[in-house]
N, C-alpha and C positions, 0 to 999 in steps of 0.2 A: 605581567601577571594576567591571567585569564579569569574574567568574572563569569559566573553562571547564574542565571536567574533561577532562584529557588522556588518561586511561586509557579505553579503549573496547573491550569484549569483543564480538566478532561471531562468529556461526557461520553456515554456509551452510544455508539451508532446502532439504532434499531435494526437497520437492514443487516449489518454485520452480525448482530446478536442473533437475529432469526436464522442466519445461515450457519450457526455454530461456531463462528469465529469471535475471538475477543477483539474489540476495537475501541480506540479512543481517539478523540479529536482535541487539538490544541486550538488556541485562538488564531485567526487569520494572520498571515504574514504580509507585510506591506508589499512585497514583491510578487504577490499572487502565485506563489509556488506551492503546488499541491505535492505532499509528500506521502508515499505509500512505504510503510516499513512493515516487513514480515519477520516474525520470530519463529524460526524453524530450522532444524539441521537437516539439509536434504541429502547429506552423504557426499563423500569426496567424488568429484567429477561431474556432479549434477548442478543445474543451474535453475533459477527461478525466472519466469517471464510474467508480464502483465499483458492481457488483452482487454480491449474495451472501447469506450467511446469518450471523447473530449480530451483536450490538451494533447493532440497528436497520437493517441492511442487508436488501435484498429482491432476489430474482432477477427480479422483475417490473418494477421500475423503479430507475434508477440513482441514486446519490448523488453529487453533484459534488465533485471534489477542488478545492482551492485552489491557484491558480497562484502559487508563490513567487517564481520567476524564470523566464527564458526556457526552461529545461530541468528544472525541479523542480516537482512537483505533490504536494500533501500532503492526507491526510484522517486526522483524529484522531476515534476513536469510543470512547465509555465503555461499559464493561461487564465482567462477570466471565465471559464466555463465549468460547470459541474462535471466531474469525472466519474464514469460508471466503469468498473472493472472486475476482472476475475483473474486469479493467479493460476499458472500452469507450471508443472514440473517439466523441465526440458522443452518447453513450448508444445508439449504433447498431451500430458495427463492433466486434466482439469481439476481444480480444488473442489472439494465437496461444498454443497451449499449454494445459496443464491448470489447474485451480483452484489457488490459493494459499491455504494454511492458516497462521494466525497464532494464537499462544496468547495469552490475555488479558494486556494490559499490555506486549506486546512491540512492537518497531518492526521493519518489514520494508521494505527498499529493493528495488524491482524496476526492471528496464529492459524494458518491453513491446514487442513487435513486433506490427504490424498488417498 
């Protein structure tokens, strides 16, 4: 039997909110895994990538997110540093708005616009 924690504390990320994306953060995980979750249907054959700084991300080359279902994409990165990122469609088209900043071990959910 799988138990699920029903309590979930979320707060709005002011950087993400200013960029026009919805964002929430959950409490830090003990493993210092930062999780980026995007809620968007990018269409068949398209992919989402993240570029940025911290936890192995680069502004020069995108890191692919994993497609969880038709509207959910996820990237989990390990590290003890703040992650600053932006999403790209097919590692070419940048999401609208500013950079999103996530503290180490946090989870952020975004709804990007391209």
